[in-house]
C-alpha distance (Angstrom), angle and dihedral (degrees) to the residues before:
residue distance angle dihedral
M1 . . .
F2 3.81 . .
K3 3.80 97.8 .
F4 3.79 89.5 129.0
I5 3.84 91.5 73.1
L6 3.80 98.9 48.0
T7 3.80 95.9 103.8
P8 3.81 125.8 64.7
L9 3.81 90.4 -121.3
A10 3.80 92.0 52.6
R11 3.80 90.1 49.3
L12 3.81 90.6 49.9
R13 3.80 91.1 50.7
A14 3.82 91.8 49.0
I15 3.81 93.6 47.0
S16 3.80 89.7 46.0
I17 3.79 90.4 60.0
L18 3.81 93.0 45.4
E19 3.81 92.8 45.9
G20 3.81 91.4 49.0
A21 3.79 91.6 49.2
S22 3.81 91.7 48.4
L23 3.82 90.8 51.3
L24 3.80 91.0 51.9
L25 3.81 90.4 47.0
L26 3.79 90.5 49.6
L27 3.80 95.0 47.6
G28 3.80 98.4 35.5
V29 3.79 103.3 38.7
A30 3.80 114.9 9.5
M31 3.82 98.7 44.9
P32 3.83 94.6 47.8
L33 3.82 88.9 48.0
K34 3.79 89.8 52.6
Y35 3.79 97.9 47.2
L36 3.80 103.1 28.9
A37 3.80 101.9 33.3
H38 3.82 97.1 27.1
E39 3.83 91.2 -125.1
P40 3.83 107.1 135.2
A41 3.81 96.0 171.2
A42 3.81 93.4 87.3
V43 3.80 91.6 56.6
R44 3.79 91.4 52.4
V45 3.80 93.1 52.2
V46 3.80 99.5 37.7
G47 3.80 92.2 38.3
L48 3.80 91.7 55.5
M49 3.80 91.5 46.7
H50 3.80 91.2 48.6
G51 3.80 92.0 47.4
V52 3.79 92.8 53.6
L53 3.81 91.5 46.7
F54 3.82 91.6 47.4
V55 3.81 92.1 52.9
A56 3.82 90.2 47.9
Y57 3.82 89.5 48.9
V58 3.82 92.9 52.0
L59 3.81 92.7 46.6
L60 3.80 92.3 48.3
L61 3.79 90.8 45.7
L62 3.80 89.4 52.8
Q63 3.81 92.1 46.5
N64 3.80 92.1 50.9
T65 3.80 92.2 44.8
V66 3.80 90.7 56.2
E67 3.82 97.4 39.9
R68 3.79 96.1 43.5
R69 3.81 94.6 35.8
W70 3.77 93.5 -125.2
S71 3.77 117.1 178.7
V72 3.78 123.2 -100.1
G73 3.81 86.6 -114.1
K74 3.79 92.0 58.0
F75 3.80 90.3 48.0
G76 3.81 90.6 49.3
L77 3.79 92.2 47.6
G78 3.80 89.2 51.2
L79 3.81 89.5 53.0
V80 3.81 94.0 47.5
L81 3.80 92.5 47.5
S82 3.80 91.0 52.1
V83 3.80 92.4 65.0
L84 3.80 96.2 46.5
P85 3.80 120.4 85.4
F86 3.82 107.2 -104.1
G87 3.82 89.2 5.4
A88 3.80 94.5 111.9
F89 3.80 89.7 54.5
Y90 3.80 90.1 52.4
A91 3.81 90.3 48.6
E92 3.80 91.9 50.4
R93 3.79 92.3 48.1
R94 3.82 100.6 40.4
L95 3.78 111.4 14.0
F96 3.80 104.4 38.1
Q97 3.79 101.4 49.1
P98 3.80 120.3 135.2
G99 3.77 110.0 -97.6
S100 3.80 93.9 18.8
G101 3.80 88.8 134.5
A102 3.76 130.6 -150.7
G103 3.76 98.5 -57.8
L104 3.76 132.3 74.4
P105 3.78 116.8 -81.8
G106 3.67 113.2 -95.1
């Protein structure tokens, strides 16, 4: 059933989507609830979820960089994109494609 996440690259792509969604949820829903509605509970829950997904993303990015011999630039770009809203979606779509090689996409 979950054959699509058997490879490290497939896991990175899946976590990239989840991490990007959690960042948008944190910035777009939880933070406004905390500061505008004075409801900090959402930030605690979503923040924890996002933190776990971010750590998994970085570890999977490192694993794929080593196994696929990606360049330091590609690794760095993957890190930068992970902290930008919608950046993780771009990385999943453009940077983390099978056969993308060691260099930067271009």
